[in-house]
VMD Tcl script that builds the backbone (N, CA, C; Angstrom):
set m [mol new atoms 537]
animate dup $m
set s [atomselect $m all]
$s set {name element resname resid chain x y z} {
  {N N MET 1 A 85.674 -26.788 184.201}
  {CA C MET 1 A 87.077 -26.757 184.620}
  {C C MET 1 A 87.265 -27.647 185.854}
  {N N SER 2 A 88.440 -28.310 185.868}
  {CA C SER 2 A 88.736 -29.259 186.953}
  {C C SER 2 A 88.884 -28.514 188.283}
  {N N GLU 3 A 88.388 -29.099 189.330}
  {CA C GLU 3 A 88.542 -28.618 190.694}
  {C C GLU 3 A 89.728 -29.289 191.413}
  {N N ILE 4 A 90.482 -30.080 190.643}
  {CA C ILE 4 A 91.645 -30.760 191.231}
  {C C ILE 4 A 92.875 -29.872 191.142}
  {N N TRP 5 A 93.281 -29.306 192.254}
  {CA C TRP 5 A 94.402 -28.379 192.223}
  {C C TRP 5 A 95.702 -29.064 192.690}
  {N N LEU 6 A 95.627 -29.858 193.733}
  {CA C LEU 6 A 96.796 -30.566 194.209}
  {C C LEU 6 A 96.362 -31.757 194.981}
  {N N ARG 7 A 96.642 -32.900 194.468}
  {CA C ARG 7 A 96.405 -34.203 195.178}
  {C C ARG 7 A 97.750 -34.897 195.218}
  {N N THR 8 A 97.992 -35.578 196.322}
  {CA C THR 8 A 99.271 -36.314 196.486}
  {C C THR 8 A 99.015 -37.728 196.953}
  {N N GLY 9 A 99.880 -38.610 196.542}
  {CA C GLY 9 A 99.748 -39.991 196.948}
  {C C GLY 9 A 101.055 -40.697 196.851}
  {N N GLU 10 A 101.176 -41.822 197.519}
  {CA C GLU 10 A 102.373 -42.613 197.455}
  {C C GLU 10 A 101.986 -44.076 197.733}
  {N N ALA 11 A 102.839 -44.945 197.368}
  {CA C ALA 11 A 102.609 -46.389 197.635}
  {C C ALA 11 A 103.924 -47.145 197.567}
  {N N THR 12 A 103.964 -48.248 198.282}
  {CA C THR 12 A 105.104 -49.152 198.209}
  {C C THR 12 A 104.583 -50.557 197.901}
  {N N VAL 13 A 105.150 -51.130 196.881}
  {CA C VAL 13 A 104.905 -52.514 196.540}
  {C C VAL 13 A 106.225 -53.248 196.603}
  {N N LEU 14 A 106.288 -54.307 197.386}
  {CA C LEU 14 A 107.547 -54.999 197.595}
  {C C LEU 14 A 107.867 -55.995 196.535}
  {N N ALA 15 A 109.128 -56.222 196.322}
  {CA C ALA 15 A 109.661 -57.136 195.316}
  {C C ALA 15 A 109.429 -58.572 195.670}
  {N N ALA 16 A 109.504 -59.408 194.649}
  {CA C ALA 16 A 109.512 -60.826 194.855}
  {C C ALA 16 A 110.782 -61.200 195.617}
  {N N ASP 17 A 110.756 -62.325 196.349}
  {CA C ASP 17 A 111.896 -62.728 197.119}
  {C C ASP 17 A 113.215 -62.755 196.275}
  {N N GLY 18 A 114.252 -62.141 196.823}
  {CA C GLY 18 A 115.557 -62.156 196.143}
  {C C GLY 18 A 115.702 -61.088 195.084}
  {N N GLN 19 A 114.720 -60.272 194.850}
  {CA C GLN 19 A 114.852 -59.223 193.862}
  {C C GLN 19 A 115.033 -57.859 194.508}
  {N N PHE 20 A 115.509 -56.931 193.724}
  {CA C PHE 20 A 115.677 -55.525 194.205}
  {C C PHE 20 A 114.690 -54.625 193.449}
  {N N THR 21 A 113.478 -55.104 193.304}
  {CA C THR 21 A 112.497 -54.437 192.421}
  {C C THR 21 A 111.406 -53.744 193.198}
  {N N ASP 22 A 111.581 -53.390 194.475}
  {CA C ASP 22 A 110.572 -52.670 195.196}
  {C C ASP 22 A 110.252 -51.382 194.444}
  {N N ALA 23 A 108.975 -50.982 194.482}
  {CA C ALA 23 A 108.584 -49.768 193.813}
  {C C ALA 23 A 107.944 -48.841 194.878}
  {N N MET 24 A 108.335 -47.541 194.804}
  {CA C MET 24 A 107.833 -46.575 195.798}
  {C C MET 24 A 107.532 -45.231 195.137}
  {N N PRO 25 A 106.556 -45.179 194.201}
  {CA C PRO 25 A 106.313 -43.920 193.572}
  {C C PRO 25 A 105.566 -42.929 194.435}
  {N N GLU 26 A 105.837 -41.665 194.188}
  {CA C GLU 26 A 105.123 -40.557 194.878}
  {C C GLU 26 A 104.550 -39.736 193.715}
  {N N VAL 27 A 103.276 -39.347 193.865}
  {CA C VAL 27 A 102.588 -38.704 192.717}
  {C C VAL 27 A 101.966 -37.387 193.202}
  {N N MET 28 A 102.005 -36.386 192.303}
  {CA C MET 28 A 101.234 -35.161 192.510}
  {C C MET 28 A 100.353 -35.038 191.252}
  {N N ILE 29 A 99.088 -34.749 191.503}
  {CA C ILE 29 A 98.137 -34.590 190.447}
  {C C ILE 29 A 97.453 -33.220 190.601}
  {N N GLY 30 A 97.309 -32.494 189.516}
  {CA C GLY 30 A 96.611 -31.201 189.591}
  {C C GLY 30 A 96.356 -30.608 188.235}
  {N N HIS 31 A 95.569 -29.479 188.253}
  {CA C HIS 31 A 95.200 -28.761 187.074}
  {C C HIS 31 A 96.465 -28.187 186.441}
  {N N VAL 32 A 96.469 -28.151 185.079}
  {CA C VAL 32 A 97.631 -27.622 184.362}
  {C C VAL 32 A 97.870 -26.142 184.658}
  {N N LYS 33 A 96.853 -25.391 185.150}
  {CA C LYS 33 A 96.999 -23.985 185.484}
  {C C LYS 33 A 97.293 -23.752 186.949}
  {N N GLY 34 A 97.384 -24.840 187.684}
  {CA C GLY 34 A 97.614 -24.737 189.147}
  {C C GLY 34 A 99.072 -25.038 189.531}
  {N N PRO 35 A 99.301 -25.270 190.811}
  {CA C PRO 35 A 100.693 -25.522 191.283}
  {C C PRO 35 A 101.368 -26.697 190.614}
  {N N VAL 36 A 100.632 -27.790 190.375}
  {CA C VAL 36 A 101.237 -28.985 189.747}
  {C C VAL 36 A 101.598 -28.638 188.289}
  {N N GLY 37 A 100.762 -27.926 187.606}
  {CA C GLY 37 A 101.057 -27.530 186.239}
  {C C GLY 37 A 102.251 -26.614 186.162}
  {N N HIS 38 A 102.415 -25.719 187.135}
  {CA C HIS 38 A 103.598 -24.836 187.162}
  {C C HIS 38 A 104.851 -25.666 187.422}
  {N N ALA 39 A 104.769 -26.572 188.346}
  {CA C ALA 39 A 105.957 -27.463 188.649}
  {C C ALA 39 A 106.278 -28.338 187.431}
  {N N PHE 40 A 105.225 -28.856 186.757}
  {CA C PHE 40 A 105.417 -29.676 185.598}
  {C C PHE 40 A 106.169 -28.900 184.536}
  {N N ALA 41 A 105.724 -27.708 184.219}
  {CA C ALA 41 A 106.416 -26.892 183.248}
  {C C ALA 41 A 107.845 -26.571 183.604}
  {N N ALA 42 A 108.075 -26.301 184.899}
  {CA C ALA 42 A 109.421 -25.959 185.383}
  {C C ALA 42 A 110.389 -27.141 185.293}
  {N N MET 43 A 109.818 -28.331 185.138}
  {CA C MET 43 A 110.731 -29.536 185.087}
  {C C MET 43 A 111.229 -29.736 183.648}
  {N N ALA 44 A 110.802 -28.988 182.691}
  {CA C ALA 44 A 111.276 -29.161 181.306}
  {C C ALA 44 A 112.804 -28.984 181.295}
  {N N GLY 45 A 113.459 -29.810 180.628}
  {CA C GLY 45 A 114.925 -29.796 180.595}
  {C C GLY 45 A 115.473 -30.832 181.554}
  {N N GLN 46 A 116.770 -31.010 181.554}
  {CA C GLN 46 A 117.382 -32.024 182.332}
  {C C GLN 46 A 118.300 -31.463 183.424}
  {N N VAL 47 A 118.460 -32.243 184.450}
  {CA C VAL 47 A 119.397 -31.949 185.534}
  {C C VAL 47 A 120.290 -33.155 185.687}
  {N N ALA 48 A 121.578 -32.880 185.764}
  {CA C ALA 48 A 122.546 -33.966 185.822}
  {C C ALA 48 A 122.174 -34.993 186.861}
  {N N GLY 49 A 122.078 -36.252 186.486}
  {CA C GLY 49 A 121.838 -37.338 187.418}
  {C C GLY 49 A 120.360 -37.566 187.785}
  {N N HIS 50 A 119.470 -36.677 187.314}
  {CA C HIS 50 A 118.045 -36.800 187.604}
  {C C HIS 50 A 117.229 -36.626 186.289}
  {N N PRO 51 A 117.200 -37.715 185.481}
  {CA C PRO 51 A 116.489 -37.603 184.244}
  {C C PRO 51 A 115.026 -37.305 184.453}
  {N N ARG 52 A 114.486 -36.512 183.577}
  {CA C ARG 52 A 113.076 -36.190 183.556}
  {C C ARG 52 A 112.532 -36.565 182.205}
  {N N MET 53 A 111.389 -37.222 182.191}
  {CA C MET 53 A 110.830 -37.639 180.903}
  {C C MET 53 A 109.311 -37.717 180.968}
  {N N PHE 54 A 108.676 -37.438 179.832}
  {CA C PHE 54 A 107.240 -37.678 179.731}
  {C C PHE 54 A 107.034 -39.167 179.853}
  {N N VAL 55 A 105.928 -39.564 180.484}
  {CA C VAL 55 A 105.631 -40.964 180.565}
  {C C VAL 55 A 104.943 -41.371 179.247}
  {N N ILE 56 A 105.523 -42.343 178.602}
  {CA C ILE 56 A 104.981 -42.913 177.358}
  {C C ILE 56 A 104.800 -44.414 177.600}
  {N N ARG 57 A 103.797 -44.976 176.890}
  {CA C ARG 57 A 103.601 -46.411 176.950}
  {C C ARG 57 A 104.455 -47.109 175.931}
  {N N ASP 58 A 104.727 -46.429 174.840}
  {CA C ASP 58 A 105.621 -46.909 173.750}
  {C C ASP 58 A 105.825 -45.738 172.813}
  {N N LEU 59 A 106.545 -45.922 171.778}
  {CA C LEU 59 A 106.818 -44.830 170.847}
  {C C LEU 59 A 105.483 -44.190 170.404}
  {N N ASN 60 A 105.439 -42.857 170.489}
  {CA C ASN 60 A 104.259 -42.076 170.025}
  {C C ASN 60 A 103.006 -42.395 170.827}
  {N N GLN 61 A 103.173 -42.795 172.090}
  {CA C GLN 61 A 102.048 -43.170 172.956}
  {C C GLN 61 A 102.171 -42.466 174.307}
  {N N MET 62 A 102.284 -41.089 174.296}
  {CA C MET 62 A 102.382 -40.386 175.543}
  {C C MET 62 A 101.024 -40.458 176.269}
  {N N VAL 63 A 101.079 -40.700 177.546}
  {CA C VAL 63 A 99.847 -40.905 178.331}
  {C C VAL 63 A 99.180 -39.536 178.555}
  {N N ARG 64 A 97.907 -39.649 178.903}
  {CA C ARG 64 A 97.103 -38.524 179.373}
  {C C ARG 64 A 96.496 -38.931 180.706}
  {N N PRO 65 A 96.443 -38.099 181.701}
  {CA C PRO 65 A 96.994 -36.784 181.741}
  {C C PRO 65 A 98.501 -36.750 181.452}
  {N N ALA 66 A 98.979 -35.673 180.863}
  {CA C ALA 66 A 100.392 -35.572 180.620}
  {C C ALA 66 A 101.098 -35.756 181.961}
  {N N THR 67 A 102.137 -36.628 181.921}
  {CA C THR 67 A 102.818 -37.004 183.181}
  {C C THR 67 A 104.333 -36.933 182.980}
  {N N MET 68 A 104.985 -36.293 183.932}
  {CA C MET 68 A 106.434 -36.150 183.949}
  {C C MET 68 A 106.940 -37.122 185.021}
  {N N MET 69 A 107.935 -37.917 184.656}
  {CA C MET 69 A 108.536 -38.928 185.593}
  {C C MET 69 A 109.953 -38.483 185.876}
  {N N THR 70 A 110.360 -38.594 187.108}
  {CA C THR 70 A 111.723 -38.291 187.466}
  {C C THR 70 A 112.138 -39.230 188.629}
  {N N THR 71 A 113.394 -39.194 188.961}
  {CA C THR 71 A 113.882 -40.129 190.022}
  {C C THR 71 A 114.039 -39.395 191.322}
  {N N LYS 72 A 113.997 -40.214 192.380}
  {CA C LYS 72 A 114.192 -39.732 193.733}
  {C C LYS 72 A 115.652 -39.857 194.177}
  {N N MET 73 A 116.485 -40.400 193.296}
  {CA C MET 73 A 117.877 -40.549 193.633}
  {C C MET 73 A 118.752 -40.262 192.406}
  {N N THR 74 A 120.004 -40.024 192.608}
  {CA C THR 74 A 120.943 -39.662 191.515}
  {C C THR 74 A 121.214 -40.943 190.674}
  {N N VAL 75 A 121.051 -40.764 189.396}
  {CA C VAL 75 A 121.298 -41.870 188.423}
  {C C VAL 75 A 122.767 -41.805 188.013}
  {N N ARG 76 A 123.437 -42.964 188.062}
  {CA C ARG 76 A 124.818 -43.025 187.828}
  {C C ARG 76 A 125.258 -43.955 186.705}
  {N N SER 77 A 124.307 -44.584 186.015}
  {CA C SER 77 A 124.697 -45.550 184.943}
  {C C SER 77 A 123.685 -45.524 183.832}
  {N N ASN 78 A 124.145 -45.845 182.650}
  {CA C ASN 78 A 123.278 -45.976 181.489}
  {C C ASN 78 A 122.315 -47.150 181.649}
  {N N ASP 79 A 122.779 -48.222 182.286}
  {CA C ASP 79 A 121.951 -49.393 182.495}
  {C C ASP 79 A 120.740 -48.997 183.343}
  {N N TYR 80 A 120.958 -48.175 184.352}
  {CA C TYR 80 A 119.886 -47.701 185.186}
  {C C TYR 80 A 118.878 -46.873 184.388}
  {N N VAL 81 A 119.415 -45.999 183.545}
  {CA C VAL 81 A 118.559 -45.159 182.704}
  {C C VAL 81 A 117.721 -46.024 181.747}
  {N N GLU 82 A 118.257 -47.052 181.232}
  {CA C GLU 82 A 117.556 -47.960 180.321}
  {C C GLU 82 A 116.413 -48.658 181.044}
  {N N LEU 83 A 116.621 -49.079 182.262}
  {CA C LEU 83 A 115.543 -49.658 183.049}
  {C C LEU 83 A 114.430 -48.644 183.377}
  {N N LEU 84 A 114.887 -47.459 183.782}
  {CA C LEU 84 A 113.988 -46.382 184.120}
  {C C LEU 84 A 113.143 -45.962 182.924}
  {N N GLY 85 A 113.785 -45.720 181.771}
  {CA C GLY 85 A 113.089 -45.277 180.547}
  {C C GLY 85 A 112.467 -46.430 179.785}
  {N N GLY 86 A 112.612 -47.649 180.243}
  {CA C GLY 86 A 112.055 -48.773 179.563}
  {C C GLY 86 A 110.932 -49.419 180.419}
  {N N ILE 87 A 111.326 -50.374 181.212}
  {CA C ILE 87 A 110.320 -51.151 181.998}
  {C C ILE 87 A 109.573 -50.313 182.989}
  {N N VAL 88 A 110.239 -49.453 183.723}
  {CA C VAL 88 A 109.571 -48.611 184.720}
  {C C VAL 88 A 108.608 -47.618 184.043}
  {N N GLN 89 A 109.057 -47.014 183.008}
  {CA C GLN 89 A 108.230 -46.064 182.263}
  {C C GLN 89 A 107.021 -46.764 181.653}
  {N N ALA 90 A 107.213 -47.934 181.071}
  {CA C ALA 90 A 106.093 -48.723 180.495}
  {C C ALA 90 A 105.051 -49.092 181.565}
  {N N ALA 91 A 105.538 -49.584 182.667}
  {CA C ALA 91 A 104.638 -49.968 183.804}
  {C C ALA 91 A 103.885 -48.769 184.315}
  {N N THR 92 A 104.564 -47.612 184.419}
  {CA C THR 92 A 103.919 -46.389 184.879}
  {C C THR 92 A 102.859 -45.920 183.879}
  {N N GLY 93 A 103.226 -45.949 182.648}
  {CA C GLY 93 A 102.254 -45.546 181.589}
  {C C GLY 93 A 101.018 -46.440 181.540}
  {N N ASP 94 A 101.254 -47.742 181.634}
  {CA C ASP 94 A 100.104 -48.702 181.583}
  {C C ASP 94 A 99.193 -48.452 182.804}
  {N N ALA 95 A 99.812 -48.202 183.925}
  {CA C ALA 95 A 99.017 -47.964 185.183}
  {C C ALA 95 A 98.168 -46.688 185.033}
  {N N ILE 96 A 98.726 -45.620 184.442}
  {CA C ILE 96 A 97.999 -44.398 184.250}
  {C C ILE 96 A 96.794 -44.636 183.280}
  {N N VAL 97 A 97.026 -45.271 182.192}
  {CA C VAL 97 A 95.939 -45.553 181.248}
  {C C VAL 97 A 94.844 -46.435 181.879}
  {N N ASP 98 A 95.267 -47.417 182.679}
  {CA C ASP 98 A 94.278 -48.263 183.382}
  {C C ASP 98 A 93.541 -47.425 184.421}
  {N N CYS 99 A 94.145 -46.478 185.055}
  {CA C CYS 99 A 93.431 -45.638 186.009}
  {C C CYS 99 A 92.394 -44.793 185.282}
  {N N LEU 100 A 92.690 -44.322 184.107}
  {CA C LEU 100 A 91.687 -43.611 183.274}
  {C C LEU 100 A 90.543 -44.544 182.902}
  {N N SER 101 A 90.857 -45.730 182.407}
  {CA C SER 101 A 89.792 -46.614 181.961}
  {C C SER 101 A 88.936 -47.144 183.076}
  {N N GLU 102 A 89.508 -47.218 184.272}
  {CA C GLU 102 A 88.765 -47.717 185.468}
  {C C GLU 102 A 88.065 -46.594 186.220}
  {N N GLY 103 A 88.219 -45.365 185.814}
  {CA C GLY 103 A 87.542 -44.257 186.459}
  {C C GLY 103 A 88.264 -43.665 187.706}
  {N N VAL 104 A 89.440 -44.171 187.996}
  {CA C VAL 104 A 90.180 -43.650 189.112}
  {C C VAL 104 A 90.600 -42.196 188.810}
  {N N LEU 105 A 91.062 -41.964 187.577}
  {CA C LEU 105 A 91.311 -40.613 187.093}
  {C C LEU 105 A 90.106 -40.187 186.213}
  {N N PRO 106 A 89.621 -38.926 186.375}
  {CA C PRO 106 A 88.494 -38.514 185.596}
  {C C PRO 106 A 88.804 -38.334 184.133}
  {N N ARG 107 A 88.219 -39.185 183.300}
  {CA C ARG 107 A 88.513 -39.173 181.858}
  {C C ARG 107 A 88.193 -37.811 181.214}
  {N N LYS 108 A 87.109 -37.191 181.633}
  {CA C LYS 108 A 86.682 -35.887 181.059}
  {C C LYS 108 A 87.628 -34.745 181.396}
  {N N GLU 109 A 88.459 -34.950 182.384}
  {CA C GLU 109 A 89.415 -33.930 182.826}
  {C C GLU 109 A 90.857 -34.251 182.455}
  {N N ALA 110 A 91.042 -35.286 181.692}
  {CA C ALA 110 A 92.413 -35.745 181.377}
  {C C ALA 110 A 93.292 -34.713 180.688}
  {N N GLU 111 A 92.676 -33.847 179.877}
  {CA C GLU 111 A 93.478 -32.803 179.215}
  {C C GLU 111 A 93.717 -31.595 180.109}
  {N N GLU 112 A 92.968 -31.456 181.194}
  {CA C GLU 112 A 93.124 -30.304 182.103}
  {C C GLU 112 A 94.066 -30.648 183.255}
  {N N LEU 113 A 94.401 -31.902 183.426}
  {CA C LEU 113 A 95.241 -32.342 184.533}
  {C C LEU 113 A 96.644 -32.698 184.022}
  {N N CYS 114 A 97.595 -32.689 184.980}
  {CA C CYS 114 A 98.908 -33.225 184.713}
  {C C CYS 114 A 99.370 -33.879 186.023}
  {N N MET 115 A 100.402 -34.671 185.851}
  {CA C MET 115 A 100.911 -35.401 186.997}
  {C C MET 115 A 102.452 -35.376 186.978}
  {N N ILE 116 A 102.999 -35.413 188.137}
  {CA C ILE 116 A 104.420 -35.629 188.340}
  {C C ILE 116 A 104.574 -36.894 189.198}
  {N N ILE 117 A 105.386 -37.807 188.688}
  {CA C ILE 117 A 105.584 -39.047 189.434}
  {C C ILE 117 A 107.111 -39.190 189.686}
  {N N MET 118 A 107.443 -39.311 190.950}
  {CA C MET 118 A 108.794 -39.522 191.349}
  {C C MET 118 A 108.967 -40.994 191.673}
  {N N VAL 119 A 109.926 -41.634 191.006}
  {CA C VAL 119 A 110.126 -43.044 191.179}
  {C C VAL 119 A 111.480 -43.355 191.820}
  {N N TRP 120 A 111.511 -44.476 192.446}
  {CA C TRP 120 A 112.754 -44.977 193.038}
  {C C TRP 120 A 113.048 -46.346 192.454}
  {N N LEU 121 A 114.237 -46.489 191.985}
  {CA C LEU 121 A 114.690 -47.784 191.462}
  {C C LEU 121 A 115.972 -48.142 192.143}
  {N N ASP 122 A 115.980 -49.327 192.798}
  {CA C ASP 122 A 117.186 -49.758 193.504}
  {C C ASP 122 A 118.358 -49.796 192.530}
  {N N PRO 123 A 119.506 -49.148 192.896}
  {CA C PRO 123 A 120.601 -49.140 191.967}
  {C C PRO 123 A 121.169 -50.528 191.627}
  {N N ARG 124 A 120.894 -51.491 192.514}
  {CA C ARG 124 A 121.368 -52.863 192.257}
  {C C ARG 124 A 120.656 -53.479 191.074}
  {N N CYS 125 A 119.480 -52.973 190.685}
  {CA C CYS 125 A 118.823 -53.503 189.515}
  {C C CYS 125 A 119.649 -53.422 188.247}
  {N N ALA 126 A 120.391 -52.369 188.141}
  {CA C ALA 126 A 121.135 -52.089 186.911}
  {C C ALA 126 A 122.286 -53.129 186.742}
  {N N THR 127 A 122.710 -53.741 187.791}
  {CA C THR 127 A 123.845 -54.691 187.704}
  {C C THR 127 A 123.455 -56.107 188.047}
  {N N ASP 128 A 122.215 -56.336 188.385}
  {CA C ASP 128 A 121.757 -57.677 188.816}
  {C C ASP 128 A 121.523 -58.535 187.570}
  {N N LYS 129 A 122.393 -59.544 187.365}
  {CA C LYS 129 A 122.336 -60.430 186.217}
  {C C LYS 129 A 121.032 -61.296 186.215}
  {N N SER 130 A 120.489 -61.474 187.387}
  {CA C SER 130 A 119.245 -62.297 187.447}
  {C C SER 130 A 118.034 -61.442 187.721}
  {N N LEU 131 A 118.071 -60.178 187.286}
  {CA C LEU 131 A 116.924 -59.241 187.458}
  {C C LEU 131 A 115.680 -59.805 186.830}
  {N N ASP 132 A 114.618 -59.869 187.578}
  {CA C ASP 132 A 113.325 -60.336 187.082}
  {C C ASP 132 A 112.569 -59.098 186.572}
  {N N LYS 133 A 112.658 -58.912 185.257}
  {CA C LYS 133 A 112.050 -57.718 184.648}
  {C C LYS 133 A 110.511 -57.727 184.731}
  {N N ARG 134 A 109.927 -58.911 184.798}
  {CA C ARG 134 A 108.491 -58.991 185.028}
  {C C ARG 134 A 108.117 -58.484 186.374}
  {N N ASP 135 A 108.943 -58.787 187.354}
  {CA C ASP 135 A 108.664 -58.314 188.737}
  {C C ASP 135 A 108.882 -56.817 188.838}
  {N N LEU 136 A 109.871 -56.317 188.103}
  {CA C LEU 136 A 110.109 -54.828 188.079}
  {C C LEU 136 A 108.898 -54.163 187.494}
  {N N TYR 137 A 108.349 -54.700 186.409}
  {CA C TYR 137 A 107.120 -54.187 185.814}
  {C C TYR 137 A 105.982 -54.253 186.805}
  {N N ARG 138 A 105.769 -55.415 187.425}
  {CA C ARG 138 A 104.647 -55.650 188.367}
  {C C ARG 138 A 104.666 -54.671 189.501}
  {N N THR 139 A 105.806 -54.511 190.151}
  {CA C THR 139 A 105.838 -53.638 191.321}
  {C C THR 139 A 105.581 -52.216 190.941}
  {N N ASN 140 A 106.138 -51.729 189.833}
  {CA C ASN 140 A 105.940 -50.362 189.445}
  {C C ASN 140 A 104.533 -50.093 188.937}
  {N N TYR 141 A 103.948 -51.075 188.233}
  {CA C TYR 141 A 102.533 -50.959 187.767}
  {C C TYR 141 A 101.595 -50.902 189.008}
  {N N GLU 142 A 101.731 -51.839 189.882}
  {CA C GLU 142 A 100.834 -51.919 191.065}
  {C C GLU 142 A 101.015 -50.694 191.930}
  {N N ALA 143 A 102.211 -50.283 192.210}
  {CA C ALA 143 A 102.470 -49.142 193.117}
  {C C ALA 143 A 101.989 -47.852 192.478}
  {N N THR 144 A 102.144 -47.665 191.194}
  {CA C THR 144 A 101.673 -46.454 190.508}
  {C C THR 144 A 100.155 -46.380 190.590}
  {N N LYS 145 A 99.449 -47.468 190.299}
  {CA C LYS 145 A 97.981 -47.480 190.401}
  {C C LYS 145 A 97.548 -47.129 191.792}
  {N N LEU 146 A 98.205 -47.708 192.770}
  {CA C LEU 146 A 97.820 -47.517 194.151}
  {C C LEU 146 A 98.081 -46.062 194.587}
  {N N ALA 147 A 99.223 -45.501 194.202}
  {CA C ALA 147 A 99.595 -44.117 194.541}
  {C C ALA 147 A 98.573 -43.158 193.947}
  {N N ILE 148 A 98.185 -43.352 192.665}
  {CA C ILE 148 A 97.211 -42.509 192.038}
  {C C ILE 148 A 95.870 -42.631 192.720}
  {N N SER 149 A 95.429 -43.820 193.018}
  {CA C SER 149 A 94.156 -44.072 193.682}
  {C C SER 149 A 94.150 -43.359 195.093}
  {N N ARG 150 A 95.234 -43.514 195.812}
  {CA C ARG 150 A 95.305 -42.858 197.099}
  {C C ARG 150 A 95.296 -41.326 196.979}
  {N N ALA 151 A 95.895 -40.815 195.982}
  {CA C ALA 151 A 95.874 -39.345 195.777}
  {C C ALA 151 A 94.472 -38.893 195.472}
  {N N MET 152 A 93.783 -39.611 194.625}
  {CA C MET 152 A 92.437 -39.201 194.235}
  {C C MET 152 A 91.400 -39.358 195.390}
  {N N LYS 153 A 91.663 -40.345 196.268}
  {CA C LYS 153 A 90.754 -40.581 197.403}
  {C C LYS 153 A 91.149 -39.872 198.723}
  {N N GLY 154 A 92.375 -39.240 198.653}
  {CA C GLY 154 A 92.798 -38.555 199.891}
  {C C GLY 154 A 93.187 -39.563 200.981}
  {N N GLU 155 A 93.864 -40.622 200.590}
  {CA C GLU 155 A 94.221 -41.681 201.539}
  {C C GLU 155 A 95.742 -41.647 201.853}
  {N N PRO 156 A 96.145 -41.983 203.038}
  {CA C PRO 156 A 95.278 -42.269 204.177}
  {C C PRO 156 A 94.610 -40.977 204.697}
  {N N THR 157 A 93.440 -41.163 205.269}
  {CA C THR 157 A 92.697 -40.054 205.814}
  {C C THR 157 A 93.337 -39.570 207.097}
  {N N ILE 158 A 92.968 -38.381 207.535}
  {CA C ILE 158 A 93.479 -37.850 208.798}
  {C C ILE 158 A 93.031 -38.796 209.955}
  {N N ASP 159 A 91.830 -39.294 209.904}
  {CA C ASP 159 A 91.320 -40.204 210.955}
  {C C ASP 159 A 92.142 -41.500 210.979}
  {N N GLU 160 A 92.480 -42.039 209.804}
  {CA C GLU 160 A 93.307 -43.256 209.779}
  {C C GLU 160 A 94.651 -43.013 210.337}
  {N N LEU 161 A 95.270 -41.873 210.018}
  {CA C LEU 161 A 96.610 -41.561 210.555}
  {C C LEU 161 A 96.616 -41.410 212.057}
  {N N ILE 162 A 95.595 -40.693 212.579}
  {CA C ILE 162 A 95.485 -40.570 214.013}
  {C C ILE 162 A 95.191 -41.876 214.688}
  {N N GLY 163 A 94.286 -42.675 214.051}
  {CA C GLY 163 A 93.871 -43.938 214.612}
  {C C GLY 163 A 94.982 -44.943 214.716}
  {N N ASN 164 A 95.957 -44.917 213.807}
  {CA C ASN 164 A 97.026 -45.913 213.866}
  {C C ASN 164 A 98.354 -45.329 214.337}
  {N N ARG 165 A 98.323 -44.124 214.868}
  {CA C ARG 165 A 99.542 -43.477 215.304}
  {C C ARG 165 A 100.402 -44.329 216.277}
  {N N LYS 166 A 99.737 -45.039 217.148}
  {CA C LYS 166 A 100.459 -45.831 218.174}
  {C C LYS 166 A 100.683 -47.276 217.716}
  {N N THR 167 A 100.094 -47.684 216.653}
  {CA C THR 167 A 100.245 -49.081 216.227}
  {C C THR 167 A 101.156 -49.260 214.986}
  {N N ILE 168 A 101.401 -48.199 214.270}
  {CA C ILE 168 A 102.251 -48.256 213.061}
  {C C ILE 168 A 103.380 -47.263 213.206}
  {N N SER 169 A 104.615 -47.711 212.908}
  {CA C SER 169 A 105.748 -46.794 212.909}
  {C C SER 169 A 106.584 -47.080 211.709}
  {N N HIS 170 A 107.414 -46.150 211.370}
  {CA C HIS 170 A 108.294 -46.306 210.203}
  {C C HIS 170 A 109.189 -47.518 210.403}
  {N N TYR 171 A 109.401 -48.263 209.299}
  {CA C TYR 171 A 110.182 -49.509 209.382}
  {C C TYR 171 A 111.608 -49.267 209.860}
  {N N ALA 172 A 112.142 -48.082 209.604}
  {CA C ALA 172 A 113.516 -47.784 210.028}
  {C C ALA 172 A 113.656 -47.622 211.506}
  {N N LEU 173 A 112.543 -47.488 212.200}
  {CA C LEU 173 A 112.594 -47.349 213.666}
  {C C LEU 173 A 112.580 -48.705 214.402}
  {N N GLU 174 A 112.454 -49.804 213.604}
  {CA C GLU 174 A 112.385 -51.145 214.245}
  {C C GLU 174 A 113.619 -51.341 215.093}
  {N N GLY 175 A 113.425 -51.602 216.340}
  {CA C GLY 175 A 114.530 -51.880 217.287}
  {C C GLY 175 A 115.165 -50.642 217.866}
  {N N VAL 176 A 114.891 -49.460 217.329}
  {CA C VAL 176 A 115.527 -48.197 217.811}
  {C C VAL 176 A 115.137 -47.869 219.202}
  {N N PHE 177 A 113.844 -48.095 219.559}
  {CA C PHE 177 A 113.344 -47.706 220.856}
  {C C PHE 177 A 113.142 -48.878 221.787}
  {N N ASP 178 A 113.560 -50.066 221.389}
  {CA C ASP 178 A 113.440 -51.235 222.247}
  {C C ASP 178 A 114.391 -51.078 223.441}
  {N N GLU 179 A 113.947 -51.604 224.563}
  {CA C GLU 179 A 114.760 -51.535 225.760}
  {C C GLU 179 A 115.427 -52.827 226.075}
}
mol reanalyze $m
mol bondsrecalc $m
mol representation Tube
mol addrep $m
């Protein structure tokens, strides 16, 4: 039986210049009988503005570990849903399968684990006539792999966080404390 009860990870991969395709997934990984499994089951069904879907790579290709994907923001357009359930879902699914094949996720425990991945998609993507769909795929693929890897490795470590406390700050604080 898996000893993985709750692992968490996140990552940000920035868009190509001029695109709104930044990816910032947050992931929870755990045993189907543990807290992640309970949350996973509780997510069945829909909530207005926050679609929830199994991650599939394509028709009839649901990934393992079973993974539920949802948004971190309210969805307001069908175009947004199409990007989310299309390119973002495909990139997420491919990243999960590659994490299995590369040993980041334990293959022998794939049926005992489940994941919840919360994704963010810039609302401007849905209306951007020059949207680079390859970059949207790239950022979500890379960020999902990185978030899963960080969850499985427990990164950043406590020592890393303490060590860089005075040298790294949230980007939104830039200029806030300047004198």
